[in-house]
mmCIF file of the N, C-alpha and C atoms, coordinates in Angstrom:
data_MODEL
# 
_entry.id   MODEL 
# 
loop_
_atom_site.group_PDB 
_atom_site.id 
_atom_site.type_symbol 
_atom_site.label_atom_id 
_atom_site.label_alt_id 
_atom_site.label_comp_id 
_atom_site.label_asym_id 
_atom_site.label_entity_id 
_atom_site.label_seq_id 
_atom_site.pdbx_PDB_ins_code 
_atom_site.Cartn_x 
_atom_site.Cartn_y 
_atom_site.Cartn_z 
_atom_site.occupancy 
_atom_site.B_iso_or_equiv 
_atom_site.pdbx_formal_charge 
_atom_site.auth_seq_id 
_atom_site.auth_comp_id 
_atom_site.auth_asym_id 
_atom_site.auth_atom_id 
_atom_site.pdbx_PDB_model_num 
ATOM 1   N N  . UNK A 1 1  ? 10.841  -12.612 -2.814  1.00 0.00 ? 1  UNK A N  1 
ATOM 2   C CA . UNK A 1 1  ? 12.072  -12.016 -3.267  1.00 0.00 ? 1  UNK A CA 1 
ATOM 3   C C  . UNK A 1 1  ? 12.913  -11.551 -2.076  1.00 0.00 ? 1  UNK A C  1 
ATOM 4   N N  . UNK A 1 2  ? 12.281  -10.880 -1.091  1.00 0.00 ? 2  UNK A N  1 
ATOM 5   C CA . UNK A 1 2  ? 13.040  -10.397 0.069   1.00 0.00 ? 2  UNK A CA 1 
ATOM 6   C C  . UNK A 1 2  ? 13.643  -11.550 0.840   1.00 0.00 ? 2  UNK A C  1 
ATOM 7   N N  . UNK A 1 3  ? 12.892  -12.638 0.975   1.00 0.00 ? 3  UNK A N  1 
ATOM 8   C CA . UNK A 1 3  ? 13.397  -13.790 1.720   1.00 0.00 ? 3  UNK A CA 1 
ATOM 9   C C  . UNK A 1 3  ? 14.613  -14.411 1.041   1.00 0.00 ? 3  UNK A C  1 
ATOM 10  N N  . UNK A 1 4  ? 14.631  -14.421 -0.287  1.00 0.00 ? 4  UNK A N  1 
ATOM 11  C CA . UNK A 1 4  ? 15.785  -14.987 -0.989  1.00 0.00 ? 4  UNK A CA 1 
ATOM 12  C C  . UNK A 1 4  ? 17.038  -14.130 -0.784  1.00 0.00 ? 4  UNK A C  1 
ATOM 13  N N  . UNK A 1 5  ? 16.838  -12.853 -0.470  1.00 0.00 ? 5  UNK A N  1 
ATOM 14  C CA . UNK A 1 5  ? 17.952  -11.953 -0.207  1.00 0.00 ? 5  UNK A CA 1 
ATOM 15  C C  . UNK A 1 5  ? 18.269  -11.859 1.285   1.00 0.00 ? 5  UNK A C  1 
ATOM 16  N N  . UNK A 1 6  ? 17.553  -12.657 2.088   1.00 0.00 ? 6  UNK A N  1 
ATOM 17  C CA . UNK A 1 6  ? 17.782  -12.661 3.527   1.00 0.00 ? 6  UNK A CA 1 
ATOM 18  C C  . UNK A 1 6  ? 17.014  -11.602 4.281   1.00 0.00 ? 6  UNK A C  1 
ATOM 19  N N  . UNK A 1 7  ? 16.032  -10.993 3.639   1.00 0.00 ? 7  UNK A N  1 
ATOM 20  C CA . UNK A 1 7  ? 15.268  -9.926  4.289   1.00 0.00 ? 7  UNK A CA 1 
ATOM 21  C C  . UNK A 1 7  ? 13.811  -10.272 4.474   1.00 0.00 ? 7  UNK A C  1 
ATOM 22  N N  . UNK A 1 8  ? 13.160  -9.499  5.307   1.00 0.00 ? 8  UNK A N  1 
ATOM 23  C CA . UNK A 1 8  ? 11.733  -9.621  5.563   1.00 0.00 ? 8  UNK A CA 1 
ATOM 24  C C  . UNK A 1 8  ? 11.353  -8.360  6.302   1.00 0.00 ? 8  UNK A C  1 
ATOM 25  N N  . UNK A 1 9  ? 10.386  -7.645  5.985   1.00 0.00 ? 9  UNK A N  1 
ATOM 26  C CA . UNK A 1 9  ? 9.334   -7.800  4.987   1.00 0.00 ? 9  UNK A CA 1 
ATOM 27  C C  . UNK A 1 9  ? 9.676   -7.091  3.665   1.00 0.00 ? 9  UNK A C  1 
ATOM 28  N N  . UNK A 1 10 ? 8.758   -7.215  2.699   1.00 0.00 ? 10 UNK A N  1 
ATOM 29  C CA . UNK A 1 10 ? 8.945   -6.579  1.400   1.00 0.00 ? 10 UNK A CA 1 
ATOM 30  C C  . UNK A 1 10 ? 7.645   -5.898  0.978   1.00 0.00 ? 10 UNK A C  1 
ATOM 31  N N  . UNK A 1 11 ? 7.713   -4.589  0.770   1.00 0.00 ? 11 UNK A N  1 
ATOM 32  C CA . UNK A 1 11 ? 6.574   -3.824  0.261   1.00 0.00 ? 11 UNK A CA 1 
ATOM 33  C C  . UNK A 1 11 ? 6.784   -3.600  -1.229  1.00 0.00 ? 11 UNK A C  1 
ATOM 34  N N  . UNK A 1 12 ? 5.782   -3.935  -2.028  1.00 0.00 ? 12 UNK A N  1 
ATOM 35  C CA . UNK A 1 12 ? 5.808   -3.644  -3.461  1.00 0.00 ? 12 UNK A CA 1 
ATOM 36  C C  . UNK A 1 12 ? 4.504   -2.963  -3.827  1.00 0.00 ? 12 UNK A C  1 
ATOM 37  N N  . UNK A 1 13 ? 4.535   -2.178  -4.890  1.00 0.00 ? 13 UNK A N  1 
ATOM 38  C CA . UNK A 1 13 ? 3.301   -1.527  -5.292  1.00 0.00 ? 13 UNK A CA 1 
ATOM 39  C C  . UNK A 1 13 ? 3.499   -0.638  -6.495  1.00 0.00 ? 13 UNK A C  1 
ATOM 40  N N  . UNK A 1 14 ? 2.406   0.011   -6.870  1.00 0.00 ? 14 UNK A N  1 
ATOM 41  C CA . UNK A 1 14 ? 2.408   0.954   -7.985  1.00 0.00 ? 14 UNK A CA 1 
ATOM 42  C C  . UNK A 1 14 ? 1.610   2.184   -7.604  1.00 0.00 ? 14 UNK A C  1 
ATOM 43  N N  . UNK A 1 15 ? 2.001   3.306   -8.193  1.00 0.00 ? 15 UNK A N  1 
ATOM 44  C CA . UNK A 1 15 ? 1.222   4.546   -8.105  1.00 0.00 ? 15 UNK A CA 1 
ATOM 45  C C  . UNK A 1 15 ? 1.003   4.997   -9.538  1.00 0.00 ? 15 UNK A C  1 
ATOM 46  N N  . UNK A 1 16 ? -0.259  5.162   -9.926  1.00 0.00 ? 16 UNK A N  1 
ATOM 47  C CA . UNK A 1 16 ? -0.565  5.550   -11.305 1.00 0.00 ? 16 UNK A CA 1 
ATOM 48  C C  . UNK A 1 16 ? -1.697  6.582   -11.323 1.00 0.00 ? 16 UNK A C  1 
ATOM 49  N N  . UNK A 1 17 ? -1.576  7.575   -12.201 1.00 0.00 ? 17 UNK A N  1 
ATOM 50  C CA . UNK A 1 17 ? -2.627  8.574   -12.387 1.00 0.00 ? 17 UNK A CA 1 
ATOM 51  C C  . UNK A 1 17 ? -3.752  7.952   -13.199 1.00 0.00 ? 17 UNK A C  1 
ATOM 52  N N  . UNK A 1 18 ? -4.979  8.148   -12.761 1.00 0.00 ? 18 UNK A N  1 
ATOM 53  C CA . UNK A 1 18 ? -6.152  7.661   -13.490 1.00 0.00 ? 18 UNK A CA 1 
ATOM 54  C C  . UNK A 1 18 ? -7.196  8.772   -13.554 1.00 0.00 ? 18 UNK A C  1 
ATOM 55  N N  . UNK A 1 19 ? -7.472  9.192   -14.778 1.00 0.00 ? 19 UNK A N  1 
ATOM 56  C CA . UNK A 1 19 ? -8.460  10.252  -14.999 1.00 0.00 ? 19 UNK A CA 1 
ATOM 57  C C  . UNK A 1 19 ? -9.813  9.893   -14.394 1.00 0.00 ? 19 UNK A C  1 
ATOM 58  N N  . UNK A 1 20 ? -10.251 8.629   -14.588 1.00 0.00 ? 20 UNK A N  1 
ATOM 59  C CA . UNK A 1 20 ? -11.569 8.216   -14.090 1.00 0.00 ? 20 UNK A CA 1 
ATOM 60  C C  . UNK A 1 20 ? -11.650 8.209   -12.561 1.00 0.00 ? 20 UNK A C  1 
ATOM 61  N N  . UNK A 1 21 ? -10.520 8.131   -11.883 1.00 0.00 ? 21 UNK A N  1 
ATOM 62  C CA . UNK A 1 21 ? -10.491 8.170   -10.413 1.00 0.00 ? 21 UNK A CA 1 
ATOM 63  C C  . UNK A 1 21 ? -10.297 9.598   -9.909  1.00 0.00 ? 21 UNK A C  1 
ATOM 64  N N  . UNK A 1 22 ? -10.075 10.523  -10.829 1.00 0.00 ? 22 UNK A N  1 
ATOM 65  C CA . UNK A 1 22 ? -9.801  11.922  -10.495 1.00 0.00 ? 22 UNK A CA 1 
ATOM 66  C C  . UNK A 1 22 ? -8.614  12.055  -9.554  1.00 0.00 ? 22 UNK A C  1 
ATOM 67  N N  . UNK A 1 23 ? -7.610  11.230  -9.783  1.00 0.00 ? 23 UNK A N  1 
ATOM 68  C CA . UNK A 1 23 ? -6.411  11.296  -8.947  1.00 0.00 ? 23 UNK A CA 1 
ATOM 69  C C  . UNK A 1 23 ? -5.539  10.076  -9.136  1.00 0.00 ? 23 UNK A C  1 
ATOM 70  N N  . UNK A 1 24 ? -4.678  9.869   -8.173  1.00 0.00 ? 24 UNK A N  1 
ATOM 71  C CA . UNK A 1 24 ? -3.720  8.772   -8.208  1.00 0.00 ? 24 UNK A CA 1 
ATOM 72  C C  . UNK A 1 24 ? -4.309  7.537   -7.550  1.00 0.00 ? 24 UNK A C  1 
ATOM 73  N N  . UNK A 1 25 ? -3.888  6.370   -8.040  1.00 0.00 ? 25 UNK A N  1 
ATOM 74  C CA . UNK A 1 25 ? -4.276  5.085   -7.465  1.00 0.00 ? 25 UNK A CA 1 
ATOM 75  C C  . UNK A 1 25 ? -2.998  4.392   -7.004  1.00 0.00 ? 25 UNK A C  1 
ATOM 76  N N  . UNK A 1 26 ? -2.987  3.984   -5.766  1.00 0.00 ? 26 UNK A N  1 
ATOM 77  C CA . UNK A 1 26 ? -1.864  3.221   -5.227  1.00 0.00 ? 26 UNK A CA 1 
ATOM 78  C C  . UNK A 1 26 ? -2.328  1.818   -4.892  1.00 0.00 ? 26 UNK A C  1 
ATOM 79  N N  . UNK A 1 27 ? -1.647  0.827   -5.418  1.00 0.00 ? 27 UNK A N  1 
ATOM 80  C CA . UNK A 1 27 ? -1.906  -0.585  -5.110  1.00 0.00 ? 27 UNK A CA 1 
ATOM 81  C C  . UNK A 1 27 ? -0.696  -1.117  -4.365  1.00 0.00 ? 27 UNK A C  1 
ATOM 82  N N  . UNK A 1 28 ? -0.915  -1.722  -3.188  1.00 0.00 ? 28 UNK A N  1 
ATOM 83  C CA . UNK A 1 28 ? 0.195   -2.140  -2.336  1.00 0.00 ? 28 UNK A CA 1 
ATOM 84  C C  . UNK A 1 28 ? 0.068   -3.595  -1.934  1.00 0.00 ? 28 UNK A C  1 
ATOM 85  N N  . UNK A 1 29 ? 1.205   -4.219  -1.757  1.00 0.00 ? 29 UNK A N  1 
ATOM 86  C CA . UNK A 1 29 ? 1.266   -5.594  -1.267  1.00 0.00 ? 29 UNK A CA 1 
ATOM 87  C C  . UNK A 1 29 ? 2.486   -5.705  -0.363  1.00 0.00 ? 29 UNK A C  1 
ATOM 88  N N  . UNK A 1 30 ? 2.274   -6.310  0.813   1.00 0.00 ? 30 UNK A N  1 
ATOM 89  C CA . UNK A 1 30 ? 3.357   -6.489  1.769   1.00 0.00 ? 30 UNK A CA 1 
ATOM 90  C C  . UNK A 1 30 ? 3.378   -7.936  2.227   1.00 0.00 ? 30 UNK A C  1 
ATOM 91  N N  . UNK A 1 31 ? 4.510   -8.585  2.060   1.00 0.00 ? 31 UNK A N  1 
ATOM 92  C CA . UNK A 1 31 ? 4.701   -9.927  2.589   1.00 0.00 ? 31 UNK A CA 1 
ATOM 93  C C  . UNK A 1 31 ? 5.374   -9.832  3.936   1.00 0.00 ? 31 UNK A C  1 
ATOM 94  N N  . UNK A 1 32 ? 4.727   -10.382 4.982   1.00 0.00 ? 32 UNK A N  1 
ATOM 95  C CA . UNK A 1 32 ? 5.272   -10.278 6.332   1.00 0.00 ? 32 UNK A CA 1 
ATOM 96  C C  . UNK A 1 32 ? 4.880   -11.491 7.153   1.00 0.00 ? 32 UNK A C  1 
ATOM 97  N N  . UNK A 1 33 ? 5.872   -12.149 7.719   1.00 0.00 ? 33 UNK A N  1 
ATOM 98  C CA . UNK A 1 33 ? 5.663   -13.324 8.565   1.00 0.00 ? 33 UNK A CA 1 
ATOM 99  C C  . UNK A 1 33 ? 4.797   -14.379 7.891   1.00 0.00 ? 33 UNK A C  1 
ATOM 100 N N  . UNK A 1 34 ? 5.086   -14.639 6.614   1.00 0.00 ? 34 UNK A N  1 
ATOM 101 C CA . UNK A 1 34 ? 4.387   -15.682 5.879   1.00 0.00 ? 34 UNK A CA 1 
ATOM 102 C C  . UNK A 1 34 ? 2.992   -15.332 5.408   1.00 0.00 ? 34 UNK A C  1 
ATOM 103 N N  . UNK A 1 35 ? 2.577   -14.082 5.558   1.00 0.00 ? 35 UNK A N  1 
ATOM 104 C CA . UNK A 1 35 ? 1.242   -13.663 5.135   1.00 0.00 ? 35 UNK A CA 1 
ATOM 105 C C  . UNK A 1 35 ? 1.368   -12.508 4.146   1.00 0.00 ? 35 UNK A C  1 
ATOM 106 N N  . UNK A 1 36 ? 0.490   -12.491 3.127   1.00 0.00 ? 36 UNK A N  1 
ATOM 107 C CA . UNK A 1 36 ? 0.461   -11.400 2.166   1.00 0.00 ? 36 UNK A CA 1 
ATOM 108 C C  . UNK A 1 36 ? -0.682  -10.453 2.492   1.00 0.00 ? 36 UNK A C  1 
ATOM 109 N N  . UNK A 1 37 ? -0.385  -9.174  2.561   1.00 0.00 ? 37 UNK A N  1 
ATOM 110 C CA . UNK A 1 37 ? -1.375  -8.124  2.802   1.00 0.00 ? 37 UNK A CA 1 
ATOM 111 C C  . UNK A 1 37 ? -1.484  -7.294  1.537   1.00 0.00 ? 37 UNK A C  1 
ATOM 112 N N  . UNK A 1 38 ? -2.714  -6.940  1.161   1.00 0.00 ? 38 UNK A N  1 
ATOM 113 C CA . UNK A 1 38 ? -2.946  -6.107  -0.029  1.00 0.00 ? 38 UNK A CA 1 
ATOM 114 C C  . UNK A 1 38 ? -3.938  -5.014  0.326   1.00 0.00 ? 38 UNK A C  1 
ATOM 115 N N  . UNK A 1 39 ? -3.677  -3.807  -0.170  1.00 0.00 ? 39 UNK A N  1 
ATOM 116 C CA . UNK A 1 39 ? -4.619  -2.718  0.017   1.00 0.00 ? 39 UNK A CA 1 
ATOM 117 C C  . UNK A 1 39 ? -4.428  -1.709  -1.099  1.00 0.00 ? 39 UNK A C  1 
ATOM 118 N N  . UNK A 1 40 ? -5.367  -0.759  -1.183  1.00 0.00 ? 40 UNK A N  1 
ATOM 119 C CA . UNK A 1 40 ? -5.391  0.182   -2.302  1.00 0.00 ? 40 UNK A CA 1 
ATOM 120 C C  . UNK A 1 40 ? -5.908  1.527   -1.820  1.00 0.00 ? 40 UNK A C  1 
ATOM 121 N N  . UNK A 1 41 ? -5.453  2.575   -2.460  1.00 0.00 ? 41 UNK A N  1 
ATOM 122 C CA . UNK A 1 41 ? -5.984  3.912   -2.264  1.00 0.00 ? 41 UNK A CA 1 
ATOM 123 C C  . UNK A 1 41 ? -6.288  4.471   -3.650  1.00 0.00 ? 41 UNK A C  1 
ATOM 124 N N  . UNK A 1 42 ? -7.396  5.216   -3.786  1.00 0.00 ? 42 UNK A N  1 
ATOM 125 C CA . UNK A 1 42 ? -7.832  5.712   -5.090  1.00 0.00 ? 42 UNK A CA 1 
ATOM 126 C C  . UNK A 1 42 ? -8.257  7.172   -4.986  1.00 0.00 ? 42 UNK A C  1 
ATOM 127 N N  . UNK A 1 43 ? -7.968  7.908   -6.047  1.00 0.00 ? 43 UNK A N  1 
ATOM 128 C CA . UNK A 1 43 ? -8.478  9.275   -6.154  1.00 0.00 ? 43 UNK A CA 1 
ATOM 129 C C  . UNK A 1 43 ? -7.845  10.247  -5.181  1.00 0.00 ? 43 UNK A C  1 
ATOM 130 N N  . UNK A 1 44 ? -6.543  10.104  -4.937  1.00 0.00 ? 44 UNK A N  1 
ATOM 131 C CA . UNK A 1 44 ? -5.847  10.969  -3.991  1.00 0.00 ? 44 UNK A CA 1 
ATOM 132 C C  . UNK A 1 44 ? -4.655  11.632  -4.674  1.00 0.00 ? 44 UNK A C  1 
ATOM 133 N N  . UNK A 1 45 ? -4.005  12.539  -3.963  1.00 0.00 ? 45 UNK A N  1 
ATOM 134 C CA . UNK A 1 45 ? -2.791  13.160  -4.494  1.00 0.00 ? 45 UNK A CA 1 
ATOM 135 C C  . UNK A 1 45 ? -1.657  12.129  -4.483  1.00 0.00 ? 45 UNK A C  1 
ATOM 136 N N  . UNK A 1 46 ? -0.606  12.418  -5.227  1.00 0.00 ? 46 UNK A N  1 
ATOM 137 C CA . UNK A 1 46 ? 0.545   11.522  -5.263  1.00 0.00 ? 46 UNK A CA 1 
ATOM 138 C C  . UNK A 1 46 ? 1.127   11.343  -3.857  1.00 0.00 ? 46 UNK A C  1 
ATOM 139 N N  . UNK A 1 47 ? 1.263   12.452  -3.128  1.00 0.00 ? 47 UNK A N  1 
ATOM 140 C CA . UNK A 1 47 ? 1.814   12.380  -1.771  1.00 0.00 ? 47 UNK A CA 1 
ATOM 141 C C  . UNK A 1 47 ? 0.937   11.537  -0.859  1.00 0.00 ? 47 UNK A C  1 
ATOM 142 N N  . UNK A 1 48 ? -0.387  11.679  -0.971  1.00 0.00 ? 48 UNK A N  1 
ATOM 143 C CA . UNK A 1 48 ? -1.290  10.870  -0.143  1.00 0.00 ? 48 UNK A CA 1 
ATOM 144 C C  . UNK A 1 48 ? -1.205  9.389   -0.490  1.00 0.00 ? 48 UNK A C  1 
ATOM 145 N N  . UNK A 1 49 ? -1.005  9.074   -1.768  1.00 0.00 ? 49 UNK A N  1 
ATOM 146 C CA . UNK A 1 49 ? -0.853  7.666   -2.162  1.00 0.00 ? 49 UNK A CA 1 
ATOM 147 C C  . UNK A 1 49 ? 0.412   7.084   -1.535  1.00 0.00 ? 49 UNK A C  1 
ATOM 148 N N  . UNK A 1 50 ? 1.497   7.844   -1.559  1.00 0.00 ? 50 UNK A N  1 
ATOM 149 C CA . UNK A 1 50 ? 2.747   7.378   -0.968  1.00 0.00 ? 50 UNK A CA 1 
ATOM 150 C C  . UNK A 1 50 ? 2.602   7.238   0.554   1.00 0.00 ? 50 UNK A C  1 
ATOM 151 N N  . UNK A 1 51 ? 1.965   8.231   1.187   1.00 0.00 ? 51 UNK A N  1 
ATOM 152 C CA . UNK A 1 51 ? 1.733   8.152   2.641   1.00 0.00 ? 51 UNK A CA 1 
ATOM 153 C C  . UNK A 1 51 ? 0.900   6.937   3.003   1.00 0.00 ? 51 UNK A C  1 
ATOM 154 N N  . UNK A 1 52 ? -0.065  6.590   2.157   1.00 0.00 ? 52 UNK A N  1 
ATOM 155 C CA . UNK A 1 52 ? -0.904  5.420   2.407   1.00 0.00 ? 52 UNK A CA 1 
ATOM 156 C C  . UNK A 1 52 ? -0.068  4.147   2.432   1.00 0.00 ? 52 UNK A C  1 
ATOM 157 N N  . UNK A 1 53 ? 0.932   4.059   1.561   1.00 0.00 ? 53 UNK A N  1 
ATOM 158 C CA . UNK A 1 53 ? 1.820   2.889   1.558   1.00 0.00 ? 53 UNK A CA 1 
ATOM 159 C C  . UNK A 1 53 ? 2.600   2.800   2.862   1.00 0.00 ? 53 UNK A C  1 
ATOM 160 N N  . UNK A 1 54 ? 3.150   3.922   3.297   1.00 0.00 ? 54 UNK A N  1 
ATOM 161 C CA . UNK A 1 54 ? 3.945   3.946   4.527   1.00 0.00 ? 54 UNK A CA 1 
ATOM 162 C C  . UNK A 1 54 ? 3.056   3.673   5.742   1.00 0.00 ? 54 UNK A C  1 
ATOM 163 N N  . UNK A 1 55 ? 1.888   4.318   5.789   1.00 0.00 ? 55 UNK A N  1 
ATOM 164 C CA . UNK A 1 55 ? 0.968   4.145   6.916   1.00 0.00 ? 55 UNK A CA 1 
ATOM 165 C C  . UNK A 1 55 ? 0.485   2.702   7.006   1.00 0.00 ? 55 UNK A C  1 
ATOM 166 N N  . UNK A 1 56 ? 0.117   2.120   5.872   1.00 0.00 ? 56 UNK A N  1 
ATOM 167 C CA . UNK A 1 56 ? -0.352  0.734   5.865   1.00 0.00 ? 56 UNK A CA 1 
ATOM 168 C C  . UNK A 1 56 ? 0.724   -0.238  6.306   1.00 0.00 ? 56 UNK A C  1 
ATOM 169 N N  . UNK A 1 57 ? 1.951   0.012   5.849   1.00 0.00 ? 57 UNK A N  1 
ATOM 170 C CA . UNK A 1 57 ? 3.071   -0.837  6.249   1.00 0.00 ? 57 UNK A CA 1 
ATOM 171 C C  . UNK A 1 57 ? 3.312   -0.737  7.750   1.00 0.00 ? 57 UNK A C  1 
ATOM 172 N N  . UNK A 1 58 ? 3.300   0.470   8.284   1.00 0.00 ? 58 UNK A N  1 
ATOM 173 C CA . UNK A 1 58 ? 3.489   0.658   9.730   1.00 0.00 ? 58 UNK A CA 1 
ATOM 174 C C  . UNK A 1 58 ? 2.378   -0.027  10.521  1.00 0.00 ? 58 UNK A C  1 
ATOM 175 N N  . UNK A 1 59 ? 1.149   0.037   10.022  1.00 0.00 ? 59 UNK A N  1 
ATOM 176 C CA . UNK A 1 59 ? 0.018   -0.609  10.690  1.00 0.00 ? 59 UNK A CA 1 
ATOM 177 C C  . UNK A 1 59 ? 0.239   -2.116  10.783  1.00 0.00 ? 59 UNK A C  1 
ATOM 178 N N  . UNK A 1 60 ? 0.656   -2.719  9.696   1.00 0.00 ? 60 UNK A N  1 
ATOM 179 C CA . UNK A 1 60 ? 0.894   -4.168  9.673   1.00 0.00 ? 60 UNK A CA 1 
ATOM 180 C C  . UNK A 1 60 ? 2.061   -4.539  10.580  1.00 0.00 ? 60 UNK A C  1 
ATOM 181 N N  . UNK A 1 61 ? 3.185   -3.843  10.441  1.00 0.00 ? 61 UNK A N  1 
ATOM 182 C CA . UNK A 1 61 ? 4.378   -4.180  11.209  1.00 0.00 ? 61 UNK A CA 1 
ATOM 183 C C  . UNK A 1 61 ? 4.190   -3.961  12.702  1.00 0.00 ? 61 UNK A C  1 
ATOM 184 N N  . UNK A 1 62 ? 3.276   -3.062  13.085  1.00 0.00 ? 62 UNK A N  1 
ATOM 185 C CA . UNK A 1 62 ? 3.021   -2.813  14.499  1.00 0.00 ? 62 UNK A CA 1 
ATOM 186 C C  . UNK A 1 62 ? 2.004   -3.787  15.090  1.00 0.00 ? 62 UNK A C  1 
ATOM 187 N N  . UNK A 1 63 ? 1.468   -4.690  14.238  1.00 0.00 ? 63 UNK A N  1 
ATOM 188 C CA . UNK A 1 63 ? 0.514   -5.678  14.720  1.00 0.00 ? 63 UNK A CA 1 
ATOM 189 C C  . UNK A 1 63 ? -0.909  -5.173  14.838  1.00 0.00 ? 63 UNK A C  1 
ATOM 190 N N  . UNK A 1 64 ? -1.223  -4.069  14.134  1.00 0.00 ? 64 UNK A N  1 
ATOM 191 C CA . UNK A 1 64 ? -2.562  -3.491  14.211  1.00 0.00 ? 64 UNK A CA 1 
ATOM 192 C C  . UNK A 1 64 ? -3.451  -3.831  13.018  1.00 0.00 ? 64 UNK A C  1 
ATOM 193 N N  . UNK A 1 65 ? -3.175  -4.950  12.351  1.00 0.00 ? 65 UNK A N  1 
ATOM 194 C CA . UNK A 1 65 ? -4.088  -5.472  11.347  1.00 0.00 ? 65 UNK A CA 1 
ATOM 195 C C  . UNK A 1 65 ? -3.888  -5.000  9.933   1.00 0.00 ? 65 UNK A C  1 
ATOM 196 N N  . UNK A 1 66 ? -4.867  -5.350  9.125   1.00 0.00 ? 66 UNK A N  1 
ATOM 197 C CA . UNK A 1 66 ? -4.912  -5.099  7.684   1.00 0.00 ? 66 UNK A CA 1 
ATOM 198 C C  . UNK A 1 66 ? -5.335  -3.663  7.397   1.00 0.00 ? 66 UNK A C  1 
ATOM 199 N N  . UNK A 1 67 ? -4.592  -2.934  6.559   1.00 0.00 ? 67 UNK A N  1 
ATOM 200 C CA . UNK A 1 67 ? -5.034  -1.605  6.136   1.00 0.00 ? 67 UNK A CA 1 
ATOM 201 C C  . UNK A 1 67 ? -6.316  -1.709  5.301   1.00 0.00 ? 67 UNK A C  1 
ATOM 202 N N  . UNK A 1 68 ? -7.169  -0.706  5.414   1.00 0.00 ? 68 UNK A N  1 
ATOM 203 C CA . UNK A 1 68 ? -8.393  -0.678  4.623   1.00 0.00 ? 68 UNK A CA 1 
ATOM 204 C C  . UNK A 1 68 ? -8.144  0.039   3.313   1.00 0.00 ? 68 UNK A C  1 
ATOM 205 N N  . UNK A 1 69 ? -8.913  -0.357  2.300   1.00 0.00 ? 69 UNK A N  1 
ATOM 206 C CA . UNK A 1 69 ? -8.876  0.363   1.018   1.00 0.00 ? 69 UNK A CA 1 
ATOM 207 C C  . UNK A 1 69 ? -9.481  1.741   1.234   1.00 0.00 ? 69 UNK A C  1 
ATOM 208 N N  . UNK A 1 70 ? -8.907  2.749   0.600   1.00 0.00 ? 70 UNK A N  1 
ATOM 209 C CA . UNK A 1 70 ? -9.388  4.128   0.727   1.00 0.00 ? 70 UNK A CA 1 
ATOM 210 C C  . UNK A 1 70 ? -9.786  4.626   -0.645  1.00 0.00 ? 70 UNK A C  1 
ATOM 211 N N  . UNK A 1 71 ? -11.027 5.106   -0.777  1.00 0.00 ? 71 UNK A N  1 
ATOM 212 C CA . UNK A 1 71 ? -11.502 5.692   -2.022  1.00 0.00 ? 71 UNK A CA 1 
ATOM 213 C C  . UNK A 1 71 ? -11.948 7.115   -1.709  1.00 0.00 ? 71 UNK A C  1 
ATOM 214 N N  . UNK A 1 72 ? -11.362 8.079   -2.380  1.00 0.00 ? 72 UNK A N  1 
ATOM 215 C CA . UNK A 1 72 ? -11.694 9.482   -2.154  1.00 0.00 ? 72 UNK A CA 1 
ATOM 216 C C  . UNK A 1 72 ? -12.300 10.046  -3.431  1.00 0.00 ? 72 UNK A C  1 
ATOM 217 N N  . UNK A 1 73 ? -13.385 10.768  -3.290  1.00 0.00 ? 73 UNK A N  1 
ATOM 218 C CA . UNK A 1 73 ? -13.968 11.454  -4.450  1.00 0.00 ? 73 UNK A CA 1 
ATOM 219 C C  . UNK A 1 73 ? -13.800 12.940  -4.228  1.00 0.00 ? 73 UNK A C  1 
ATOM 220 N N  . UNK A 1 74 ? -13.446 13.624  -5.290  1.00 0.00 ? 74 UNK A N  1 
ATOM 221 C CA . UNK A 1 74 ? -13.201 15.076  -5.194  1.00 0.00 ? 74 UNK A CA 1 
ATOM 222 C C  . UNK A 1 74 ? -14.398 15.841  -5.651  1.00 0.00 ? 74 UNK A C  1 
# 
């Protein structure tokens, strides 16, 4: 979608509350330089889920690899 609009990269995702995870779940996908990156964070605060999206995107764009999935238990 970003490429059709003349842009690159594109981050898409969801943040949803899940009782069984005891917190928020963030699912992220970033298309960058012809490669798709996917990662997830589970059982965190809403702010931490959002920070995970930004941190993961910065990690990819800086050339420091794939973000890891994060699972937190309270």
